N, C-alpha and C positions, 0 to 999 in steps of 0.2 A: 559649422555643420560638419557632421562626420563624413568621411570618405572611405570607399572601399580600398583596402591596401593589398596589393599583390606581394605577399611575403612568403618566404620559405619557412615552414613549420616542421620541426622534427617531432611529430606526434608520437612516433614509436619509442623514441628515447624518453620522452616525457612520461609516457605510459609506464615504462619500466622504472625509471628513476624516482618519479614523484608518487605514482599510484601503486607501485609494486606489483603490477600485472604484466604477464609475459606476452599476452596477445589480446587483440580486440575480439569481442563477441560479434556474431554476424550483424552487419549493418551499422555497427558503432562507428567504424572508420568513415563510412559514407555520410552519416549524419554530422559527424564532427567536421569533416571537410566542407560540407555545405554551409554550415554556420560560419566557419572561418572565412569562406569566400563571400560572406556578406548576404547570404540568402535567408529569407524567412523559411522556417522549418516547422512542420507539424509531425510529431512523432507519437504514434500509438503503439505501445509494446507492453507485453505482459510483465508483471512483477518478476524480478530477477534478471531482466534484460540489461540493467545497468544504465537507466536513463539519465541519472544525475551526472555520470561521467561525460555525457554529451554536451553539458555546459561548463562543467568544472575544468576539464582539460583545456578547452579553448580559452577559458579565463586565465589559465596559467601561462599559456604560450603567447597569447595575443596582447596587444597594447590596450590599455584603458581598464575600465571597471565593468564588470557584469553585475546587473541587478537581478536577483532571483526573488520572485514573488511566490510565496508558499503559504498554504492555509493552516499549517499545524506547527505548534511550538516544538513538539518532540522531534518532528522531521527536521526543522531548522537547526535546533541545538545539536542533534546527532551529527548532521552533516558538517556543521561548523567545527565541532570537536575533531571530526575525522580529518578535515582539511588542515587544522592547526597542527595535528600530529605530523602532517607532511610538510610543515613549515611554510604554509601558504598564508598570506595576509588576508584573512577573512573576518568579517564582522556581521553582526545581526542586530537589528533594532526591533524589539518586541516587548511584550509586557513584563518580561523577566529581566530586561536590560536596566541596570542601575543608571541613575541620573548622571553620575560622573562619567560612566562609560559612554553613555549616549552623547554627552557633550563632546567627548574626545573624538568620537566617530564623526559627528557633524562638523567639527572643526577641520578634520581631514578632508571631508567631502567639499566643504565650502571653498577651499583654495582652488578648486577646478582641476587640480592635478593630484587626485587621491593616491595614496600608497595602497589603499585597500583594493584587492583584486576582485573579490566577490562580496557583495552585500546582500544578506537575506532579510527581507521585510515581508510583512503581511499585506494583503490587498487593502485592508483598512488604512494602513499607514500611507499607502500610495495616494489616497484621496486628499491628503493634507496639502494646502498651498505651500507651506514652508518647504516640505520635501520636494515638491514639484519645482519650486524655484531653484533649489540646489541642483536638481538634475539639469535644469536649463543652463546653469553655469558650467557644469561638467561637459554638457553637449557643446557649448560654445567653444570649449577648448579641445574639441574632437577626441574626448577621452571616454565617451559613453559607448562602450564596445558592443553590448547586446543586452536584450531583455529576455530573461528566461521565466516562463510561467509554468510552474510545476502543478500537478494535479489540475490540469486545465479544464477537466469536466465540470469543475465547480463554477465555471463561468455560465454554464447552461442551466436554464430553469428545468430542463429535462434530465439534468445530471443528478446523481443520487446524493451528492454533497453540495448542493447549490448554496453559494454565498453571494448575496446581493452586491457586496462591495466589489466583487470581481467584474461587474458590469462596467465600472469606471475605468477599467484598464484600456479602454479604447483611447484614452488620453495619450498613450505612448505613440501610436501611429499618427494621431492627429498632430502631435507636437514634434515628433522625431521620426518622420517617415523614412529616413535613410538609415536608421539604426536597426540592424537585424533582430528579429524576434524568433524565439524557439519555444514552442508549446509542447508540453509533454503530458501524457496520460496513459493509464493502463486500461481504462474502461470508457469507451465512447461508441455509442451506436451511431448510425449515419446521421440521425437527427441531431445528436449532441455535437458531432463534428461540424456540421453546417452551422449550428448555433455559435460555436466557438469562433469559427472563421469570420462569420458575419459581425459578431459583437466586437472583435478586435480589429475590424476593418482591414483584414488581410486580403491581398490579391491572390485568389486561388490559382490564377493562370501563371503566376510568377513564383509562387512558393513551392518548396519541395515537400511532398507528402510521403512519409514513411509509415507503412502499416505492417506490423508483424502478426503472424497467426496468434490467436488466443490460446492455442493448444500448448499445454505443459505436460508432455507425456510422462514426466517423472512424478507427477502428482497422482495419487491414488484416491479417487473420489468414492465416498461411501455414505449412504443415508442409513442411519440406524433408527428404526421405528420404535416408538415408545407409546404405551397406553397412557391414558389420562392420569391414572393413579400411580404410575410407575415412577420410582426414584432411580434414574439411570446412573447415579453416582457409582453404585457397586460395579456396574459394567465397565465404566472407565477406569476405576481403581484396579480392577482385575487386569485390564489390558496394559496399563502403564507398569504395574508390578512385574508382569511377565516380561515386558520389554527390559526392565532393569535387571531381572534375573538372567536373561540371555546375554546381556553385555558383561555382567560381572562373572559369569561362568565360562567366558570365552577369553582366556589369557592372551591369546594372539591379538584379538580385537581390542582388549584393554591397552596393550602396548601401543597399538596403532592410534587409538584415541588420545593417549597421553602425549604422543608426538605432535598432535594437533591441538594441544592445550584444552582437551576435553576429558571429563571424568567418565569412567566406565559405568558408574552408577547414576549417570545423568542422561536424561533424554530431553533435550531442549524443545519446548513447545509453547503454544499459545492456546488458551481457552477463551473464547469470546462469549460474553453474556450480555443480555439486553439491559439489565438493571444493575445499578451500583450495589444494592444490597446483596444481590446474588454474587456479584464479583468478590466482595469481601468475605461473605459466608463460605463460598466454595474454596477460596484460598486458605481460609482458616481450617476448614475440614480436611483438606489435603495435607496441610502441615501436621495436623493431629494424627494423621495416618502415616507420617514419616516421609511425605513427598514434599520436596522443596518448592514452594509456591508463594508468589507475592501478588497482591492486588494492584491494579493500576486503573484509575479513572480520574476525571477532572475534579471531583470533589475532595480528593486527598491533598494534603499539603504538598507544595512543590518539592520540598526536600525528600519526602517519601517517594514521590514519583521518580525523581532523579536517581535516587538510590536503587529503586527497583529496576529501572531501565539499565543503569550502569552494571549492576550485579548480574543481570540476565545476559547482557551483551558480552560481558567478560567471563561468563561461565563460572561464576563463584558458587561455592557450596551454599545450598539453600535457596538458590535463585534459578532452579531448573525450568519452572513453568511461570509464565505471566498469565494471570487471570484478569482479563481486561474488558472494558466496554469498547465499542467498535472503533473509536478514534485511534486506538493504539496501533502502532506498527507501520504507519505510512512513512516510507523513506528510511526505515531502520535498516542499517546495513549489517544484518546477521545472517550468515549464509547457512548455518547448520541447524535450522529449525526443522525438526523431524516430523512434527505434526501440528496441525491446526484443527481445533475442535470448536464447533458452534454448539453451545449448550442449548440454545433454542433457535428456531428459524430466524434468520436475519431479517432486516427491514426491507431489503431490496435484492434483486438478482445481482446488480452491479456490486453492491456491498459484499455479498457472499463471495463473488469471484475474486474481488480485490483482496479480501481478508484471507481467503484460502490460499491465494497466491503468495503469501508471505512464507509459506513452507517451501523447503527445497531449493533455495536460491543457489545452492552449490551444484545443482543439477542432479543430485542423488535422489532416489525415490523417497517420497514422504507421504504421510497419510493426511487426508482432508476429510474429517468425519463431521457429519451434520446430524444431530439428534433431532428427530422430527416427530411431533405428536399433534394431533388435530386440535387439542386444547391450546397449544402454542399458536397454531394457525389462527384459531378464532380470536385469541387474545391480541395477536398482531393486527388483525382486521379491525377489532374493536378500538384499539389504540389509534388507528388511522382515522376512524370515524370521529373519535373524540377530538383529535387534532383538527379535523376539518370543521367541527362545530365551534372550536375556539377561534377560528379565523374571523376577522371582521367582515361584515356583509357589505361594507362600503369602503372606498379609499382608492388611491391611485394605483396601488399594487394588487388589487383584488383579482384581476384577470391572471396575473402571473402566479399568484398563490393558488388559484384554482387549477391552473395548468400543472403546477408542481404536484398538487395532491393527486391529480389524475394520473400523472406519471408514476408516482409512488404506488398507487393502487394497482396499476397494470403490471409494474415490476414485481410486486409481491405476488400477484396472481400467477405470473409465469414461474416464479420461484416455487410456489406451492405445486404447480404442475411438474416441475423438475423433481421434487421430492416424491410425489405420488406415482410418477412414471416408472413402471417396471418392465418396459418393453423397448428400451433404447439405451445405447451407450451414453454415459453422462458427459464424456468429452464432446460427443456430437451434439448433445442438447445445449451445452454452453456455446459451442460454435454457432449453432443455429440462432441463438439469442443475439449474438453480435454480428450476424450475417457474415460469418467467416467460412469460406468454402475450403480453405486450405487446412485440413485436419488429417494428420497421419493416423495410421491404425492405433487403436488404444492399447493393444498388446496386454489385455487383462488388467489394465490399470483403473478399473472401476468395478463396483459390486455387480453390475449387470453383466459385463463381459466375463467376469470371473465365475459367476454361478447364477444365471438368470432364473432357473427353476426355484432355487432356495430363496432368492430375493422375493419372488412372488409369494412364497409360503410365509416368509417373515412379515411381509406387509399384511397379509390376510389374518395372521394370528395375532399381530401386535404383541410380539414376544415380551414376556415379563423378564425382569432382570436376572432371575435365577436361570432362565432358559438360555440366556445369551452364552454363558460359558459352555454349555453342553453342545452348542452348535458352532463354536469357534472353528474347530477342526474341519467340520463338514463344509462350512462356508468357505474355508480357505482364506480367512481374514488376512488383511495386510499387516504383517508383523514387522516390528522395527528391525529385526535381524535381516529382513529382506532388503531393507533400505541402505544399510551401511556397507 
């Protein structure tokens, strides 16, 4: 069985030497210290907090192996690549792992004294008896250091990315009650938090709970209303071209960007679409207009997705914008994303918040724009009804499915209210959704706080695309030159 070890860890030295960071962000030190002391930890913090460091650094300084359970291949592969660049022995077993590589990883684990410091796996892989038996061997040698569960909201049927296989993770506390667990998520209401804690059989009286404010004051939230017949492409194209012009016409800023391995004619960003066909069509349309854009969705070949992701992360020419479906971006460590655009209303409030939060991880101001039309709203509602009708009327999981559909419907309803609301700060609306009382002043970082009168006018008129440009200056829109 594992035992708690009182050891001295020089985490500041490791932070600088291995991770290349000069200081911890607020609460990171406390979270890392808690897990190194053998405590169970629940961490809820907004995107950009640096949640992955809270299990990666302990894995580097501590004895044994850390198992990281993650729901997305892109997230796993990106973090594995980053750790390997830091010369850390890290592996992953997922659908993209070759048989020969998987065999080598398993052989390392089966000895009970693995050289691997971090192993990334999917929740589905954790259900297999073979893998569980290997973990028992490692645990018997006292080398199972901790279990990290990333995107922990997926455990809950009330979470927006529910994955049934996450339910089986109760296995870890049942089999290895002495092994510390750390759960991490950016989006969890009180109901989701309670669901996670109960499902994993965590003792709430003994675990350490860390909750940071949902507020990201550097994010500038804006809803752009569109009529049913409007093609809002021209509005976005005008906005991004002006951003390019401001950068290229500012020699001092161009030199500064070059020193940061960025190009002056590049404004890195993400555009989210609901449908794959829109994803590919929009990327092609942007390229035809001279904007570097690449599509990213699960239906593309793995090589195409890997190339798009690598080119975007590395700021290559022609890879300025990723046009993606909603799975993209979780765990992607790219700090200089200057904007996130939702081309249609997302499926849930949590999804919107998490996706928008991929902007501005460097702490600099960034734009989060949601294009909203009532046709999109009705389409989203109809899609939900169709999904509900496809659910079986009988079966063991019918109650859970109905509960999940109810949650989705309520979340979409509240997101529609967020879009339609022209009488309140958007940062405050987000905080209200997550029952977060700790929200600093917005400081004009949303369309309502910047110009509430014109926001109401825009909603009432449902401005056509030609009218957007004429109201840009009046509205005081958030321009990229404000952000840099």
